N, C-alpha and C positions, 0 to 999 in steps of 0.2 A: 654662375653670375649672369645677370642680364647686362648686355652691352648696348642694347638699343632702347628706345622708349616704349616698346610694346609691352603689354602686361599679359600675364598668364591667365588672369581672371578678372571679371568686371561685373559690378552690380549697378544697375541703372534703373531701378524701379522708381519712376517719377512720383508715384503715390506715397512713397515713404517720406518725401520731403528731405530735409538735410540729415546727413549722418552726424550724430552728436558726439559719440565717443566710441573708441575701438580698443581692444586689448587682446593679446595672444595668451593662450594657456602657457603655463610654465614649461611644458614639454614641447611647445611650439607646434603641436599637432592640430590645434584648433584655434579659432579666434571668434570673438563676439563683438557685435556692434549694435548700437541703438540708434533709433531715428526720431526725428521731430514728431512724426505721426504716431509714435507710441509702440513701434515694433522693435523687437529684439530678435536678432538672427545669430545662430551659432553655425559655423561652417568648419569643415576640415580644410586645412590649408591647401590640399590638393583637389578638393571636391568642387563641383560646379553647382550643386544644389545644397541648401541648408539641411543640416541634420536635425535642427530644432528651431522652431519659430514660436514666438510668444507675442500675442497682441493684447494691448490694453490701451485705453483711450487717452492717456496723458503723455505729454512730451517726455521722452527719456532725457535725463540730465547727466548721467554718468553710467559707465559700464565697466566691469572688471571680470577677469577670468582667473580661476584658481590655478594652482600649479599643475594639476592633472587635467584631463579633458572632461571631468564630470560636472563640476560646479561653476556657475556663473552668477554674477550679481548685477543688479542695476537699480538706480534710483530714478524717481520721476518728479515732475512739476508739482504733483499733489502731496508730496512728502512721504511716499511709500517706498520702502526698500523691499526688493524681491530677490530671493535666492532661487535659482533654477537648478534642478538635478536632472541633467539630460539622460542619465542612465535609467532613472525611474520614471521620467516624464512627469515629474511633480515639481511643486514649488511651495514656498511659504513667504508670507509678507509680514513686515513690521511697519507700523505707522510712526514716523518721526515728526510729522507736521512740517510746516514751512515747505521748502524745496530741498530735496536731497542733493547735496553739492558734490559729494565724493564718497566712494566705497573702495575698500581694499581688503584683500585676503592676506592672512599671515602666510609665511613661506611654506608651512606644512599644509595649508589649505583647509584646516579644520575650524578656523574662526574667521569672522569678518567684522570689520569696523566700518561704520558709516556716520556721516555728519550732515547737518542741514543748516540752512541759513537762519534758523530760529534758535541757534545755539545748542541744538541737541546732538549728543554723541552716543552711539550704541555699539556695544560689543556683544556678539552672539555666536553660538555654536552653529556651524554651517549645516550639518546634517539634521539636527533636531529643531533648529529655530529657537532653542532656549536662549534667553538673554542672560549673559553673565552680569551685565550692568548697563544702565542708561543714566546719563548725567547731563548737566548743563555745562557747556564749555564757557570760557570767559569772553567769547565773542561769536559772531556768525562764522560757522565752519566753512573754510574755503577748500581745504584739502586734508587728506589723512594718509598716513603711511604706517605700516605695521612690520615689525621685525620678524625673523624667521619663525621663532616659537610663538610670538605674539605678545611677549612680556613687555615690549616697548612699543608705544603708540605715539607717533608724532602727529600733532594737530595744528594746522595753520588756520588762524582766524583773522578777521579784519582788525583785531587788537594785538596780534603777535603770534608767537609760536610756543607751544607747550609740549612737553613729553610726559606721558602718563605711563606709570609702571603697574603691570598687572601680575601680582605674585602667583595667581592661580595658573598662569600659563608659563611660569618660570620653573616648574618642577623638573628637576633633572634626576636621572636614575642615580641611586647612591653608588659611590665608589668604594669597593671593598678590596682589601688586600689580605691574602692568606699568607701567614709567615710560618 
């Protein structure tokens, strides 16, 4: 534990402008943050240099890390959701329009939900980028949260809170008993 005010690590690149959002991977081995200048950085919690950097021209509006240290997601001011695969050094994009306001992985890390201020809500497979669905929420999306399997999706909007149920992600292995 730290007993004084000194830090073990410091990022001070003035060209990045403000840091907008930050999140740790579920295993706490890595973290991701996005900046106002449009940069995304992935660092190991013990490393001094980023293991992955991604540059794009729009302000980052939200960032999220998956449960392991492989997948990261962010949204931007132009309405684009981007999923990064740092193992493959690849990414995919989905256009939501408006401004992407929040993004969240389910606990397994195989699906991601994102929302925007133009009432769009998206559920997609993390590794393939395939959309399970895209819908209009009942208000401008302010925040999203996803359960472990992904079957329950909480969506906060400027009109209230809704829970969506996704049966495709609620498949459980059958229970068999031999008598």
